[in-house]
MARBA-3410 file (N, C-alpha, C, O; in Angstrom, 1 decimal):
228
-4.7,-34.0,29.1,-5.0,-32.6,28.6,-4.2,-32.2,27.4,-4.7,-31.5,26.5 ~ -2.9,-32.6,27.5,-2.0,-32.3,26.3,-2.5,-32.9,25.0,-2.5,-32.2,24.0 ~ -3.0,-34.1,25.1,-3.5,-34.8,23.9,-4.8,-34.2,23.4,-5.0,-34.1,22.2 ~ -5.6,-33.7,24.3,-6.8,-33.0,23.9,-6.5,-31.7,23.2,-7.1,-31.4,22.2 ~ -5.5,-30.9,23.7,-5.1,-29.7,23.0,-4.6,-30.0,21.6,-4.9,-29.3,20.6
-3.7,-31.0,21.5,-3.2,-31.4,20.2,-4.2,-31.8,19.2,-4.2,-31.4,18.0 ~ -5.2,-32.6,19.7,-6.3,-33.0,18.8,-7.2,-31.8,18.4,-7.6,-31.8,17.2 ~ -7.4,-30.9,19.3,-8.2,-29.7,19.0,-7.5,-28.9,17.9,-8.1,-28.4,16.9 ~ -6.2,-28.6,18.1,-5.5,-27.8,17.1,-5.4,-28.5,15.8,-5.4,-27.9,14.7 ~ -5.3,-29.9,15.8,-5.3,-30.6,14.5,-6.6,-30.5,13.8,-6.6,-30.3,12.5
-7.7,-30.5,14.5,-9.0,-30.4,13.8,-9.2,-29.0,13.3,-9.7,-28.8,12.1 ~ -8.8,-28.0,14.0,-8.9,-26.6,13.6,-8.0,-26.4,12.3,-8.4,-25.7,11.4 ~ -6.8,-26.9,12.4,-5.9,-26.7,11.3,-6.4,-27.4,10.0,-6.4,-26.8,8.9 ~ -7.0,-28.6,10.1,-7.6,-29.3,9.0,-8.7,-28.5,8.4,-8.9,-28.4,7.2 ~ -9.6,-27.9,9.3,-10.7,-27.2,8.9,-10.3,-25.9,8.1,-10.9,-25.6,7.1
-9.3,-25.2,8.7,-8.9,-24.0,8.0,-8.3,-24.3,6.7,-8.5,-23.5,5.7 ~ -7.5,-25.4,6.6,-6.8,-25.7,5.3,-7.9,-26.0,4.2,-7.6,-25.8,3.0 ~ -9.0,-26.5,4.7,-10.1,-26.9,3.7,-10.9,-25.7,3.3,-11.4,-25.7,2.2 ~ -11.1,-24.8,4.3,-12.1,-23.7,4.1,-11.5,-22.4,3.6,-12.1,-21.4,3.8 ~ -10.3,-22.4,3.0,-9.8,-21.2,2.5,-9.1,-21.4,1.2,-8.7,-22.5,0.9
-8.9,-20.3,0.5,-8.1,-20.2,-0.7,-7.1,-19.1,-0.6,-7.5,-18.0,-0.1 ~ -5.9,-19.3,-0.9,-4.8,-18.4,-0.7,-4.3,-17.8,-2.1,-4.4,-18.4,-3.1 ~ -3.8,-16.6,-2.0,-3.2,-15.9,-3.1,-1.9,-15.3,-2.7,-1.8,-14.7,-1.6 ~ -0.8,-15.5,-3.5,0.5,-14.9,-3.2,1.1,-14.4,-4.5,1.0,-15.1,-5.5 ~ 1.7,-13.2,-4.4,2.2,-12.7,-5.7,3.0,-11.4,-5.5,3.5,-11.1,-4.4
3.0,-10.6,-6.5,3.7,-9.4,-6.6,2.9,-8.2,-7.0,1.9,-8.3,-7.6 ~ 3.3,-7.0,-6.5,2.8,-5.7,-7.0,3.9,-5.0,-7.7,5.0,-4.9,-7.1 ~ 3.7,-4.5,-8.9,4.7,-3.7,-9.6,4.0,-2.5,-10.2,3.0,-2.6,-10.8 ~ 4.6,-1.3,-10.0,4.0,-0.1,-10.5,4.8,1.1,-10.1,6.1,1.0,-10.2 ~ 4.2,2.2,-9.8,4.9,3.4,-9.5,4.3,4.2,-8.3,3.1,3.9,-7.9
5.0,5.1,-7.8,4.5,5.9,-6.7,4.7,7.4,-7.0,5.5,7.8,-7.8 ~ 3.8,8.2,-6.4,4.0,9.6,-6.4,3.6,10.3,-5.1,2.7,9.7,-4.4 ~ 4.2,11.4,-4.8,4.0,12.0,-3.5,3.1,13.2,-3.6,3.1,13.9,-4.6 ~ 2.2,13.5,-2.6,1.4,14.6,-2.5,1.5,15.3,-1.2,1.1,14.7,-0.1 ~ 2.2,16.5,-1.1,2.4,17.1,0.1,2.9,18.6,-0.1,2.3,19.3,-0.9
3.8,19.0,0.7,4.3,20.4,0.7,5.4,20.7,-0.3,5.8,21.8,-0.4 ~ 5.9,19.6,-0.9,7.0,19.8,-1.9,6.6,19.0,-3.1,6.2,17.9,-3.1 ~ 6.8,19.7,-4.3,6.6,19.0,-5.6,5.2,19.2,-6.1,4.4,20.0,-5.6 ~ 4.9,18.4,-7.1,3.6,18.5,-7.8,2.5,18.0,-6.9,2.8,17.2,-5.9 ~ 1.2,18.3,-7.2,0.1,17.8,-6.4,-0.9,17.0,-7.2,-2.0,16.9,-6.9
-0.4,16.5,-8.3,-1.2,15.6,-9.2,-1.5,14.3,-8.4,-0.6,13.7,-7.7 ~ -2.7,13.8,-8.5,-3.1,12.7,-7.7,-2.6,11.4,-8.3,-2.1,10.5,-7.5 ~ -2.7,11.2,-9.6,-2.2,10.0,-10.2,-1.1,10.4,-11.2,-1.4,10.7,-12.3 ~ 0.2,10.3,-10.7,1.3,10.7,-11.6,2.5,10.0,-11.1,3.5,10.6,-10.6 ~ 2.6,8.6,-11.3,3.7,7.9,-10.8,5.0,8.3,-11.4,5.1,8.5,-12.7
6.0,8.5,-10.6,7.3,8.9,-11.1,8.5,8.1,-10.5,9.7,8.4,-10.9 ~ 8.2,7.2,-9.6,9.2,6.3,-9.1,8.7,4.9,-9.0,7.5,4.6,-8.9 ~ 9.6,3.9,-9.2,9.3,2.5,-9.2,8.8,2.1,-7.8,9.3,2.5,-6.8 ~ 7.7,1.3,-7.8,7.2,0.7,-6.5,7.0,-0.8,-6.8,6.4,-1.2,-7.8 ~ 7.6,-1.6,-5.9,7.6,-3.1,-6.1,7.5,-3.8,-4.7,8.0,-3.3,-3.8
6.7,-4.9,-4.7,6.6,-5.6,-3.4,5.9,-6.9,-3.5,5.6,-7.3,-4.6 ~ 5.6,-7.5,-2.4,4.8,-8.7,-2.3,3.5,-8.5,-1.7,3.2,-7.6,-1.0 ~ 2.5,-9.5,-2.1,1.2,-9.4,-1.6,0.6,-10.8,-1.3,0.9,-11.7,-2.0 ~ -0.2,-10.9,-0.2,-0.8,-12.1,0.2,-2.3,-11.9,0.5,-2.6,-10.9,1.1 ~ -3.1,-12.8,0.0,-4.6,-12.7,0.3,-5.1,-14.0,0.8,-4.7,-15.1,0.3
-6.0,-13.9,1.7,-6.8,-15.1,2.2,-8.2,-14.8,1.8,-8.9,-13.9,2.5 ~ -8.7,-15.5,0.8,-10.1,-15.2,0.3,-11.1,-15.9,1.3,-11.3,-17.1,1.2 ~ -11.7,-15.1,2.1,-12.5,-15.7,3.2,-13.9,-16.0,2.6,-14.6,-16.9,3.1 ~ -14.4,-15.3,1.6,-15.6,-15.6,0.9,-15.5,-15.1,-0.5,-14.5,-14.6,-1.0 ~ -16.6,-15.2,-1.3,-16.7,-14.8,-2.6,-16.7,-13.2,-2.7,-16.5,-12.7,-3.8
-16.9,-12.6,-1.6,-17.0,-11.1,-1.6,-15.9,-10.4,-0.8,-15.8,-9.2,-1.0 ~ -15.1,-11.1,0.0,-14.1,-10.3,0.8,-12.9,-11.2,1.0,-13.0,-12.4,1.1 ~ -11.8,-10.5,1.2,-10.5,-11.2,1.4,-9.7,-10.4,2.5,-9.8,-9.2,2.5 ~ -9.0,-11.1,3.3,-8.0,-10.5,4.2,-6.7,-10.4,3.4,-6.4,-11.3,2.6 ~ -6.0,-9.3,3.5,-4.9,-9.0,2.6,-3.7,-8.3,3.4,-3.9,-7.6,4.3
-2.5,-8.7,3.0,-1.3,-8.1,3.6,-0.3,-7.8,2.5,-0.2,-8.6,1.5 ~ 0.5,-6.8,2.6,1.5,-6.5,1.5,2.7,-5.8,2.2,2.6,-5.2,3.2 ~ 3.8,-5.9,1.4,5.0,-5.2,1.8,5.6,-4.6,0.5,5.9,-5.3,-0.4 ~ 5.7,-3.2,0.4,6.0,-2.5,-0.8,7.2,-1.6,-0.6,7.3,-0.9,0.5 ~ 8.2,-1.7,-1.5,9.3,-0.8,-1.5,9.2,0.2,-2.6,8.8,-0.1,-3.7
9.6,1.5,-2.2,9.5,2.5,-3.2,10.4,3.7,-2.8,11.0,3.7,-1.8 ~ 10.4,4.8,-3.6,11.0,6.0,-3.3,10.1,7.1,-3.6,9.5,7.2,-4.7 ~ 9.9,8.0,-2.6,9.0,9.2,-2.8,9.9,10.4,-3.3,11.0,10.6,-2.8 ~ 9.3,11.1,-4.2,10.1,12.2,-4.8,9.2,13.4,-5.0,8.0,13.3,-5.4 ~ 9.7,14.6,-4.6,9.0,15.8,-4.9,9.9,16.9,-5.5,11.0,17.1,-4.9
9.5,17.5,-6.6,10.3,18.5,-7.3,9.4,19.7,-7.5,8.5,19.6,-8.3 ~ 9.7,20.8,-6.9,8.9,22.0,-7.0,8.7,22.5,-8.4,7.6,22.9,-8.8 ~ 9.7,22.4,-9.3,9.6,22.9,-10.6,8.6,22.1,-11.5,8.2,22.6,-12.5 ~ 8.2,20.9,-11.0,7.2,20.2,-11.7,5.8,20.5,-11.3,4.8,19.9,-11.7 ~ 5.6,21.4,-10.3,4.3,21.8,-9.8,3.7,22.9,-10.7,4.4,23.6,-11.5
2.4,23.0,-10.6,1.6,24.1,-11.3,1.5,25.3,-10.4,1.0,26.3,-10.9 ~ 2.0,25.3,-9.2,2.0,26.4,-8.3,3.2,27.3,-8.5,4.3,26.9,-8.3 ~ 3.0,28.6,-8.9,4.1,29.5,-9.2,5.0,29.7,-8.0,6.2,29.9,-8.1 ~ 4.4,29.6,-6.8,5.2,29.8,-5.6,6.2,28.7,-5.3,7.3,28.9,-4.9 ~ 5.7,27.5,-5.6,6.6,26.3,-5.5,7.7,26.3,-6.5,8.9,26.0,-6.3
7.3,26.7,-7.8,8.3,26.8,-8.8,9.4,27.8,-8.5,10.6,27.5,-8.7 ~ 9.0,28.9,-7.9,10.0,29.9,-7.6,10.9,29.4,-6.4,12.1,29.7,-6.3 ~ 10.3,28.7,-5.5,11.0,28.2,-4.3,12.1,27.2,-4.7,13.2,27.2,-4.2 ~ 11.7,26.2,-5.6,12.6,25.3,-6.1,13.2,24.2,-5.2,14.3,23.7,-5.4 ~ 12.4,23.7,-4.3,12.8,22.7,-3.4,12.7,21.3,-4.1,11.9,21.1,-5.0
13.6,20.4,-3.7,13.5,19.0,-4.2,13.8,18.0,-3.0,14.7,18.3,-2.2 ~ 13.2,16.9,-3.0,13.5,15.8,-2.1,13.3,14.5,-2.7,12.5,14.3,-3.6 ~ 13.9,13.5,-2.1,13.7,12.1,-2.4,13.9,11.3,-1.1,14.8,11.6,-0.4 ~ 13.1,10.2,-0.9,13.2,9.5,0.3,12.7,8.0,0.1,11.6,7.8,-0.4 ~ 13.6,7.1,0.4,13.2,5.7,0.2,12.2,5.3,1.3,12.4,5.7,2.5
11.2,4.4,1.0,10.3,4.0,2.0,10.0,2.5,1.9,10.3,1.9,0.8 ~ 9.6,1.9,3.0,9.1,0.5,3.1,7.8,0.6,3.8,7.7,1.1,4.9 ~ 6.7,0.1,3.1,5.4,0.1,3.6,4.9,-1.3,3.9,4.9,-2.1,3.0 ~ 4.4,-1.5,5.1,3.7,-2.7,5.4,2.2,-2.4,5.6,1.9,-1.4,6.3 ~ 1.3,-3.2,5.0,-0.1,-2.9,5.1,-0.9,-4.1,5.3,-0.6,-5.2,4.7
-2.0,-4.0,6.1,-2.9,-5.1,6.3,-4.3,-4.5,6.3,-4.5,-3.4,6.6 ~ -5.3,-5.3,5.8,-6.6,-4.8,5.7,-7.5,-5.8,5.0,-7.3,-7.0,5.0 ~ -8.6,-5.3,4.5,-9.7,-6.2,3.9,-10.0,-5.6,2.5,-10.1,-4.4,2.3 ~ -10.2,-6.6,1.6,-10.5,-6.3,0.2,-12.0,-6.7,-0.1,-12.3,-7.9,0.3 ~ -12.8,-5.8,-0.6,-14.2,-6.1,-0.9,-14.4,-6.1,-2.4,-14.0,-5.1,-3.1
-15.1,-7.1,-3.0,-15.4,-7.2,-4.4,-16.8,-6.7,-4.6,-17.7,-6.9,-3.8 ~ -17.0,-6.1,-5.8,-18.4,-5.6,-6.2,-19.3,-6.8,-6.6,-20.5,-6.7,-6.5 ~ -18.6,-7.9,-7.1,-19.4,-9.0,-7.6,-18.7,-10.3,-7.0,-17.6,-10.3,-6.6 ~ -19.5,-11.4,-7.1,-18.9,-12.7,-6.6,-17.6,-13.0,-7.3,-17.6,-12.9,-8.6 ~ -16.6,-13.4,-6.6,-15.3,-13.8,-7.2,-15.0,-15.2,-6.7,-14.2,-15.4,-5.8
-15.7,-16.2,-7.4,-15.5,-17.6,-7.0,-14.5,-18.2,-7.9,-14.7,-18.4,-9.1 ~ -13.3,-18.4,-7.3,-12.2,-18.9,-8.0,-12.3,-20.4,-8.5,-11.5,-20.9,-9.3 ~ -13.3,-21.1,-8.0,-13.5,-22.5,-8.3,-14.8,-22.7,-9.2,-15.3,-23.8,-9.3 ~ -15.2,-21.6,-9.8,-16.4,-21.8,-10.7,-16.1,-22.4,-12.0,-16.9,-22.9,-12.7 ~ -14.8,-22.4,-12.4,-14.4,-22.9,-13.7,-14.6,-22.0,-14.8,-14.4,-22.4,-16.0
-15.0,-20.8,-14.5,-15.3,-19.8,-15.6,-14.3,-18.6,-15.4,-13.7,-18.4,-14.4 ~ -14.2,-17.9,-16.5,-13.4,-16.6,-16.5,-14.2,-15.5,-15.8,-15.3,-15.3,-16.3 ~ -13.7,-15.0,-14.8,-14.5,-14.0,-14.0,-13.6,-12.7,-13.8,-12.4,-12.8,-13.8 ~ -14.3,-11.6,-13.5,-13.6,-10.4,-13.2,-14.5,-9.5,-12.4,-15.7,-9.6,-12.5 ~ -13.9,-8.6,-11.5,-14.7,-7.8,-10.7,-13.9,-6.6,-10.2,-12.7,-6.7,-10.0
-14.6,-5.4,-10.1,-13.9,-4.3,-9.4,-13.9,-4.6,-7.9,-14.6,-5.4,-7.4 ~ -13.0,-3.9,-7.2,-12.8,-4.2,-5.8,-12.3,-2.9,-5.1,-11.8,-2.0,-5.7 ~ -12.5,-2.9,-3.8,-12.1,-1.8,-2.9,-11.2,-2.4,-1.8,-11.4,-3.6,-1.4 ~ -10.2,-1.7,-1.4,-9.3,-2.2,-0.3,-9.0,-1.0,0.7,-8.8,0.1,0.3 ~ -9.1,-1.4,1.9,-8.7,-0.4,3.0,-8.2,-1.2,4.2,-8.4,-2.4,4.3
-7.5,-0.5,5.1,-7.0,-1.1,6.3,-6.1,-0.2,7.0,-6.5,1.0,7.3 ~ -4.9,-0.7,7.4,-3.9,0.1,8.2,-2.6,-0.1,7.5,-2.3,-1.2,7.0 ~ -1.8,0.9,7.6,-0.4,0.8,7.0,0.6,1.5,7.9,0.2,2.4,8.7 ~ 1.8,1.1,7.8,2.9,1.7,8.5,4.1,1.8,7.6,4.5,0.8,6.9 ~ 4.7,3.0,7.5,5.8,3.3,6.5,7.0,3.8,7.2,7.0,4.7,8.0
8.1,3.1,6.9,9.4,3.5,7.4,10.1,4.5,6.5,10.2,4.2,5.3 ~ 10.6,5.6,6.9,11.3,6.6,6.1,12.4,7.3,6.8,12.3,7.4,8.1 ~ 13.4,7.8,6.1,14.4,8.6,6.7,14.0,10.0,6.9,13.2,10.5,6.2 ~ 14.4,10.6,8.0,14.1,12.0,8.3,15.1,13.0,7.7,16.3,12.7,7.6 ~ 14.5,14.1,7.3,15.4,15.2,6.7,14.7,16.5,6.9,13.5,16.6,7.2
15.4,17.6,6.6,14.8,18.9,6.6,15.5,19.7,5.5,16.5,19.3,4.9 ~ 15.1,21.0,5.3,15.7,21.8,4.3,16.5,22.9,5.0,16.0,23.7,5.8 ~ 17.8,23.0,4.6,18.7,24.0,5.1,19.2,24.8,3.9,19.9,24.3,3.0 ~ 18.8,26.1,3.9,19.2,27.0,2.7,18.7,26.4,1.4,19.4,26.4,0.4 ~ 17.5,25.8,1.4,16.9,25.2,0.2,17.4,23.9,-0.2,17.0,23.4,-1.3
18.2,23.2,0.6,18.8,21.9,0.2,18.3,20.9,1.2,18.3,21.1,2.4 ~ 17.9,19.7,0.7,17.5,18.6,1.5,18.7,18.1,2.4,19.8,17.8,1.8 ~ 18.5,18.1,3.7,19.6,17.8,4.6,19.2,16.6,5.5,18.2,16.8,6.2 ~ 19.9,15.5,5.6,19.5,14.4,6.4,19.6,14.7,7.9,20.5,15.4,8.3 ~ 18.7,14.1,8.7,18.8,14.2,10.1,19.5,12.9,10.7,19.7,12.9,11.9
19.8,12.0,9.9,20.4,10.7,10.3,19.6,9.9,11.3,20.1,9.2,12.2 ~ 18.2,10.0,11.2,17.3,9.3,11.9,16.2,8.8,11.0,16.1,9.2,9.8 ~ 15.4,7.9,11.5,14.2,7.4,10.7,13.0,7.3,11.6,13.1,7.3,12.8 ~ 11.8,7.3,10.9,10.6,7.3,11.7,9.6,6.4,11.0,9.8,5.9,9.9 ~ 8.5,6.1,11.7,7.4,5.3,11.2,6.2,6.1,11.1,5.8,6.8,12.0
5.6,6.2,9.9,4.4,6.9,9.6,3.2,6.0,9.5,3.2,5.2,8.6 ~ 2.3,6.1,10.4,1.1,5.3,10.3,0.1,5.9,9.4,0.0,7.1,9.2 ~ -0.8,5.1,8.7,-1.7,5.6,7.8,-2.8,4.7,7.4,-3.0,3.6,8.0 ~ -3.7,5.2,6.5,-4.8,4.4,6.0,-4.7,4.3,4.5,-4.8,5.3,3.8 ~ -4.6,3.0,4.0,-4.6,2.8,2.6,-6.0,2.8,2.1,-6.9,2.2,2.7
-6.2,3.3,0.9,-7.5,3.3,0.2,-7.3,3.1,-1.2,-6.7,3.9,-1.9 ~ -7.7,1.9,-1.7,-7.4,1.5,-3.1,-8.7,1.1,-3.8,-9.6,0.5,-3.2 ~ -8.7,1.3,-5.1,-9.7,0.7,-6.0,-9.0,0.0,-7.2,-8.0,0.5,-7.7 ~ -9.6,-1.1,-7.6,-9.0,-1.8,-8.7,-9.9,-2.8,-9.4,-11.1,-2.8,-9.1 ~ -9.4,-3.5,-10.3,-10.1,-4.5,-11.1,-9.2,-5.7,-11.2,-8.1,-5.6,-11.5
-9.8,-6.9,-11.0,-9.0,-8.1,-11.1,-9.8,-9.2,-11.9,-11.0,-9.2,-11.9 ~ -9.0,-10.1,-12.5,-9.6,-11.1,-13.3,-8.7,-12.3,-13.3,-7.5,-12.2,-13.2 ~ -9.2,-13.5,-13.4,-8.4,-14.7,-13.5,-8.1,-15.1,-14.9,-8.8,-14.8,-15.8 ~ -6.9,-15.6,-15.1,-6.4,-16.0,-16.5,-5.3,-17.0,-16.3,-4.6,-17.0,-15.3 ~ -5.0,-17.8,-17.3,-4.0,-18.8,-17.3,-4.0,-19.7,-16.0,-3.0,-19.7,-15.3
-5.1,-20.3,-15.8,-5.2,-21.3,-14.7,-5.3,-20.6,-13.4,-6.4,-19.9,-13.1 ~ -4.3,-20.7,-12.6,-4.4,-20.2,-11.2,-3.8,-18.8,-11.0,-3.6,-18.3,-9.9 ~ -3.6,-18.1,-12.1,-3.0,-16.7,-12.0,-4.2,-15.7,-12.1,-5.1,-15.9,-12.8 ~ -4.0,-14.7,-11.3,-5.0,-13.6,-11.2,-4.2,-12.3,-11.5,-3.3,-12.0,-10.8 ~ -4.8,-11.5,-12.4,-4.2,-10.2,-12.8,-5.1,-9.1,-12.3,-6.3,-9.1,-12.5
-4.5,-8.1,-11.7,-5.2,-6.9,-11.2,-4.6,-5.6,-11.6,-3.4,-5.5,-11.7 ~ -5.4,-4.6,-11.7,-5.0,-3.2,-12.0,-5.5,-2.4,-10.8,-6.7,-2.4,-10.5 ~ -4.6,-1.6,-10.1,-5.0,-1.0,-8.9,-4.4,0.4,-8.8,-3.3,0.7,-9.2 ~ -5.2,1.3,-8.3,-4.8,2.7,-7.9,-5.1,2.9,-6.4,-6.3,2.7,-6.0 ~ -4.1,3.2,-5.7,-4.3,3.4,-4.2,-3.7,4.6,-3.6,-2.6,5.0,-3.9
-4.5,5.3,-2.8,-4.0,6.5,-2.0,-3.6,6.0,-0.6,-4.3,5.2,0.0 ~ -2.6,6.6,-0.1,-2.2,6.4,1.3,-2.2,7.7,2.1,-1.4,8.6,1.8 ~ -3.2,7.9,3.0,-3.2,9.0,3.9,-2.4,8.7,5.1,-2.7,7.7,5.8 ~ -1.4,9.5,5.5,-0.6,9.2,6.6,-0.9,10.2,7.7,-1.4,11.3,7.5 ~ -0.6,9.8,9.0,-0.8,10.7,10.1,0.5,11.4,10.4,0.9,11.5,11.6
1.2,11.8,9.4,2.5,12.4,9.5,2.7,13.5,8.5,2.1,13.5,7.4 ~ 3.5,14.5,8.9,3.8,15.6,7.9,5.3,15.7,7.8,5.8,16.8,7.5 ~ 6.0,14.6,8.0,7.5,14.6,8.0,8.1,14.0,6.8,9.3,14.0,6.6 ~ 7.3,13.3,5.9,7.9,12.6,4.8,8.6,13.4,3.9,9.6,13.0,3.3 ~ 8.2,14.7,3.6,8.8,15.6,2.7,9.8,16.5,3.3,10.4,17.4,2.6
10.0,16.4,4.6,10.9,17.3,5.3,10.4,18.7,5.7,11.1,19.6,6.2 ~ 9.1,18.9,5.5,8.5,20.2,5.8,8.4,20.4,7.3,8.4,21.6,7.8 ~ 8.4,19.3,8.1,8.5,19.4,9.5,9.6,18.5,10.0,9.5,17.3,9.9 ~ 10.7,19.1,10.5,11.8,18.2,10.9,11.4,17.3,12.1,10.5,17.7,12.8 ~ 12.1,16.2,12.2,11.8,15.3,13.3,12.3,15.8,14.6,11.6,15.7,15.7
13.5,16.4,14.6,14.1,16.9,15.9,13.4,18.2,16.4,13.2,19.1,15.6 ~ 13.2,18.2,17.6,12.5,19.4,18.2,13.4,20.7,18.0,12.8,21.8,17.8 ~ 14.7,20.6,18.1,15.5,21.8,18.1,15.7,22.3,16.6,16.4,23.3,16.4 ~ 15.1,21.6,15.6,15.1,22.1,14.3,13.8,22.6,13.8,13.6,22.8,12.6 ~ 12.8,22.9,14.7,11.5,23.3,14.3,11.4,24.6,13.6,10.4,25.0,13.0
12.5,25.4,13.7,12.5,26.7,13.0,12.6,26.6,11.5,12.4,27.5,10.8 ~ 12.9,25.3,11.1,13.0,25.1,9.6,11.7,24.5,9.0,11.7,24.2,7.8 ~ 10.7,24.4,9.8,9.4,23.9,9.3,8.8,24.9,8.3,9.0,26.1,8.4 ~ 8.0,24.4,7.4,7.3,25.3,6.4,6.1,24.5,5.9,5.9,23.4,6.2 ~ 5.3,25.2,5.0,4.2,24.6,4.4,2.9,24.6,5.3,2.9,25.3,6.3
1.9,23.9,4.9,0.7,23.8,5.6,0.7,22.8,6.7,0.7,21.6,6.4 ~ 0.9,23.2,7.9,1.1,22.3,9.0,-0.2,21.6,9.4,-0.2,20.7,10.2 ~ -1.4,22.0,8.8,-2.6,21.4,9.1,-3.0,20.2,8.2,-4.0,19.5,8.4 ~ -2.2,20.0,7.1,-2.4,18.9,6.2,-1.3,17.9,6.3,-0.1,18.3,6.2 ~ -1.6,16.7,6.5,-0.6,15.6,6.5,-0.3,15.1,5.1,-0.9,15.5,4.1
0.8,14.3,5.0,1.3,13.9,3.7,0.4,12.7,3.2,-0.1,11.9,3.9 ~ 0.4,12.7,1.9,-0.2,11.6,1.1,0.8,11.0,0.1,1.7,11.7,-0.2 ~ 0.6,9.8,-0.3,1.3,9.3,-1.5,0.4,8.2,-2.1,-0.5,7.7,-1.5 ~ 0.7,8.0,-3.4,-0.1,7.1,-4.2,0.8,5.9,-4.7,2.0,6.0,-5.0 ~ 0.1,4.8,-4.9,0.7,3.6,-5.6,-0.3,3.3,-6.8,-1.5,3.1,-6.6
0.3,3.2,-8.0,-0.5,2.8,-9.2,0.3,1.7,-9.8,1.4,1.8,-10.1 ~ -0.4,0.6,-10.1,0.3,-0.5,-10.7,-0.6,-1.8,-10.9,-1.8,-1.7,-10.9 ~ 0.1,-2.9,-11.1,-0.6,-4.2,-11.4,-0.2,-5.2,-10.3,0.9,-5.1,-9.7 ~ -1.1,-6.1,-10.0,-0.8,-7.2,-9.1,-0.9,-8.5,-9.9,-1.8,-8.6,-10.8 ~ 0.0,-9.4,-9.7,-0.1,-10.8,-10.3,0.1,-11.8,-9.2,1.1,-11.8,-8.5
-1.0,-12.6,-8.9,-1.0,-13.5,-7.8,-1.3,-14.9,-8.3,-1.9,-15.1,-9.3 ~ -0.8,-15.9,-7.6,-1.0,-17.3,-7.8,-1.9,-17.8,-6.7,-1.6,-17.6,-5.5 ~ -2.9,-18.6,-7.1,-3.9,-19.1,-6.1,-3.6,-20.5,-5.8,-3.1,-21.3,-6.6 ~ -3.8,-20.9,-4.5,-3.6,-22.3,-4.1,-4.4,-22.6,-2.9,-4.8,-21.6,-2.2 ~ -4.7,-23.8,-2.6,-5.5,-24.2,-1.5,-6.7,-25.0,-1.9,-7.0,-25.1,-3.1
-7.4,-25.7,-1.0,-8.6,-26.5,-1.3,-9.8,-25.6,-1.5,-9.8,-24.4,-1.2 ~ -10.8,-26.2,-2.2,-12.0,-25.5,-2.4,-12.6,-25.0,-1.1,-12.8,-25.8,-0.2 ~ -12.9,-23.7,-1.0,-13.5,-23.2,0.3,-15.0,-23.7,0.4,-15.6,-24.2,-0.6 ~ -15.5,-23.6,1.6,-16.8,-24.1,1.9,-18.0,-23.4,1.2,-19.1,-23.9,1.1 ~ -17.7,-22.2,0.6,-18.8,-21.5,-0.1,-18.9,-21.9,-1.5,-19.9,-21.5,-2.2
-18.1,-22.9,-2.0,-18.2,-23.3,-3.4,-19.3,-24.3,-3.6,-19.7,-25.0,-2.6 ~ -19.9,-24.3,-4.8,-21.0,-25.2,-5.1,-20.3,-26.5,-5.5,-19.4,-26.5,-6.4 ~ -20.7,-27.6,-4.9,-20.1,-28.9,-5.3,-20.5,-29.3,-6.7,-20.1,-30.4,-7.2
END
């Protein structure tokens, strides 16, 4: 029985190594926050965002994808177009680490083994989880709670990618992150006994954006969808 299991796993491993193409690389760009503090511009990166990305190209039209991105979210009321926020004058900054998994869909066939220069727009969505420090505002000043939380969310991105220089793929991407949390900017404290310091629209959760480029290196055998 043990030999049968080993043989089965070996066959599956060989099949998977033959029938997939992998990409691994980096994301470099910027982030901006959309919530109860600071400006509400949708695409206005103001902090560095950098991380790693991995893709398993399952077919010419879709890929499984995972990423880990580090950044800092910042909100400054005086940069807002809202006179009430400008008068209030709140500011915050918070370092985040985001892990995301999901699926990427291309608008056109993206066959990396065609031998031709190709490019296509794409969409990405899935699930994300973001670690951030908790804070609140005391007398208008960002005050740490000395705890951290995980904010679950849905990433939604659109981009364009093309192959160049052999096995390298360059992409340009704009992505929104909707979170199921309203704590990233400190408008709702994490601790129950500090709820008197909450402010803003408690019916709207926090968003943030990533805008940047991806550079990935492809490796692996020709997948089964390629033309011999």
